[in-house]
C-alpha positions in Angstrom: 28.2 69.9 -14.7 29.3 69.6 -11.1 31.0 66.4 -10.0 29.0 63.8 -8.0 30.6 62.2 -4.9 30.7 58.9 -3.1 31.5 59.1 0.6 33.4 56.2 2.2 32.5 55.0 5.8 36.0 56.2 6.9 34.6 59.7 6.4 31.0 59.0 7.5 32.0 57.5 10.9 33.8 60.6 12.3 31.1 62.8 10.7 28.3 61.1 12.6 30.2 60.4 15.8 32.0 63.7 16.3 29.4 66.0 14.8 32.1 68.0 13.0 34.8 66.2 11.1 37.6 67.1 8.7 35.1 66.9 5.9 32.0 68.1 7.8 31.4 71.3 5.9 32.1 69.7 2.6 29.7 66.9 3.2 27.0 69.2 4.4 27.3 71.3 1.2 27.3 68.2 -1.0 24.3 66.7 0.8 22.5 70.1 0.4 23.2 70.0 -3.3 22.1 66.4 -3.6 25.5 65.2 -5.0 26.2 62.4 -2.5 26.1 58.7 -3.4 26.4 55.6 -1.2 26.0 51.9 -1.8 24.8 48.9 0.3 28.3 48.3 1.7 28.4 51.8 3.2 24.9 51.4 4.7 25.8 48.0 6.2 29.2 49.2 7.6 27.6 52.2 9.3 24.6 50.3 10.7 26.9 47.4 12.0 28.9 50.0 13.9 25.8 51.6 15.5 25.9 51.7 19.3 22.2 51.3 19.9 18.9 50.6 18.1 18.2 54.4 18.3 21.5 55.1 16.6 20.6 52.6 13.9 17.3 54.5 13.3 19.1 57.8 13.2 21.7 56.6 10.8 19.2 54.9 8.6 17.1 58.1 8.4 20.1 60.3 7.7 21.2 58.1 4.8 17.8 57.6 3.3 17.9 60.8 1.2 21.2 60.0 -0.4 21.6 58.7 -4.0 21.9 54.9 -4.0 24.3 53.1 -6.3 22.6 49.8 -7.0 24.4 46.5 -7.2 23.9 44.1 -10.1 25.6 41.1 -11.6 27.5 43.4 -13.9 28.7 45.6 -11.0 30.1 42.5 -9.2 31.7 41.2 -12.4 33.3 44.6 -12.9 34.6 44.6 -9.2 35.9 41.0 -9.8 37.8 42.2 -12.9 39.3 45.1 -11.0 40.1 42.9 -8.0 41.8 40.5 -10.4 43.8 43.2 -12.0 45.0 44.5 -8.6 45.9 40.9 -7.5 48.0 40.4 -10.6 49.9 43.6 -9.6 50.5 42.2 -6.1 47.9 44.6 -4.5 45.8 43.1 -1.7 43.0 45.2 -0.4 39.6 44.4 1.2 36.9 43.3 -1.2 34.6 46.0 0.2 37.1 48.6 -0.9 37.4 47.1 -4.4 33.6 47.2 -4.7 33.4 50.8 -3.5 36.2 51.8 -5.9 34.6 50.0 -8.8 31.2 51.7 -8.1 33.0 55.1 -8.2 34.8 54.2 -11.4 31.8 52.8 -13.2 29.5 55.7 -12.2 32.0 58.5 -12.6 32.0 59.4 -8.9 34.7 61.2 -7.0 35.6 59.3 -3.8 36.0 61.1 -0.5 37.8 58.9 1.9 40.5 58.6 4.6 41.5 55.0 4.0 45.0 54.2 2.8 43.7 51.4 0.6 42.2 53.8 -1.9 45.5 55.5 -2.7 46.9 52.1 -3.5 43.9 51.2 -5.7 44.1 54.6 -7.5 47.7 53.9 -8.4 46.5 51.0 -10.6 42.9 51.8 -11.5 41.2 55.1 -12.8 39.7 55.9 -9.4 39.1 59.7 -8.9 39.8 60.7 -5.3 39.0 64.0 -3.6 42.1 66.0 -2.8 42.6 66.0 1.0 42.7 69.3 2.8 
C-alpha cells in the first residue's frame, strides 16, 4: 500500500502563490493519486492568507477534492497529550503545529512541510516526515 500524505500550509503557500514550488511536481502526483489529506487548520490558514475574495474561492475549490481529516474530541485530547509531552521536554511549538503533527501520527500520514517546528516535534514524537529534496 502506498503511503498517504498530509501537506502543511508551509508547502501549500508557495505552491499556490508561485505556481511551481520545491514540491510542485510531488504534490501534483499525489493529488492525481488521491493521496493528499488536509485538516481544518490548513484550510483556515490558507483562506486567511488569501489576497481577495476571488482567491478565497479559487483556494476553496482547489482544496475541496482533498481527503479531510476530521476533528473530534478524541483528536483534541490526543493533541493535548502530545503537547503536554512536548512541554515536559521543554519544547514549545505553536498549537496548530501540534494538532497537525498529531493528526499525522494518529492517521498514519507522512507530513510534507518546510517548517522548522516539525523537525523538533519529530525528535520527540513518532511523526513521519517526508525527506526533503
